[in-house]
Steps between C-alpha positions, in 0.01 A plus 500: 500500500394292804330253276818430299701472818266234639531290182883483539554458870368229736550513880585168659433497874710258711279256703682609825406866420133406432475308839652802683272752325181307565598447873560875541166582333325241722648644809414863401140451380210357716377177367144499377321176440363432160128534460482146371588205734698325380701746286695361211855642492789434264867423553693770299664394176851568637441235767282267296797456257685321771210268588429158352182365619273771629216681333577869512146565652430402867228572752515738793236509777561828690292635794278798427610861579839679528776357716865567572517196731706188429273213449538130508527342161357146407634369168281210365625262231229317296481131388521351164148607407600867501793485254483722186474860408132568611552664842125445585562126530690560839242711672328230702720397797680834552144657509410248767810587706429865462153443634648277786722777612204717540279230655745409761619859577851470383514817286575733358723306277604444142451182293686469170462202238739460212430271214727238368493465108423176337840515316809706564697716256732204439223270418510310835185408685401774728606464877548711794870587542668679772688716248191639351333549837787676641489750233126530544543555869747792434230662285230462776722639770573805268129564428299391786501606889607145602655448846824301440443325829167367416525350151312163487504244223236229425378294206291214390615181314750618238491827701574286812812381311578853413465591874737219599753582236516872541509494883771231489708710266441830662371455856637848604198674315224345709339527848316175437410255219192274461507253211170330434487152337831582336746287330883511570647437154523710188427199265146433612262450803672174608862614447744570781761777465878386486556800731271345771763522785592850424130594481451358848790689638393837353136456590597432862576868522135610471149405613335254267157351515409250236145379434406183313191276448546129606317376195695697250591292197650784296777613729586240764450643844814301591712768314401775742525259795846408393595862445367625850688204668821597329463865600439387861812275491694794369411710805178667388305569810207674316420237240184307515252311296116477493335198330129511414387136520204534294633738230683426171676742258237757553586554862601854419140621524481384865830655585427848366159501672656423842586752779794293584674577166483866553563493871829316440614698200435847651647405834852482336741792456856476371773638729 
């Protein structure tokens, strides 16, 4: 009887109910870190149906042991070399950030790395969008012990653009953001968003530390210089830029290896 019943009836769970349920389960159950670091987790189908450009799989770096404490969350957005549907392609830099958090005694904390698809559901070229990332963040908040006041966003190259774009669209989510060699236009590394002035106004509300290589020929360092100057002009008192005079587009490797990067990020907390 039960088999026949299951064939004729399907239960559709509203996305709001799913998020509420997963939040309650997360609060009621101690969080246990996965044996593997990073762990590969998946966005549930109910949520993924609303997302255009994200691989359902993503990486999570969780500290070992059980904890009921709320932890800082670092979200890392990869560059163009990481696009696709093989989640292993994006392990490099978030793994370095995970090790940096431990090396410079900033933990315990969580690092999460989503992956941008090469092509979206509508056939468009894959790109980081605030719409997708906001849905992803809802899921993270419902399933991880993340401290809402200590959510940090960072990314390199295309991920630097994603950092600029998401933080400019939704600054209320973040305690601090750190774009690295990032562009400021959706159309490509040398493009400039038509919403430049609004980006500056919104980004003036949060701490921003941008990093560039003076010799970068892929994404002109002038883009970050221009953005930081506009943020400061809009009243942003915690916006600054670091230029590495001897580095090009690969400056990210120096950034994520520096104590300064972690000291600055983890000193920030949203009110």
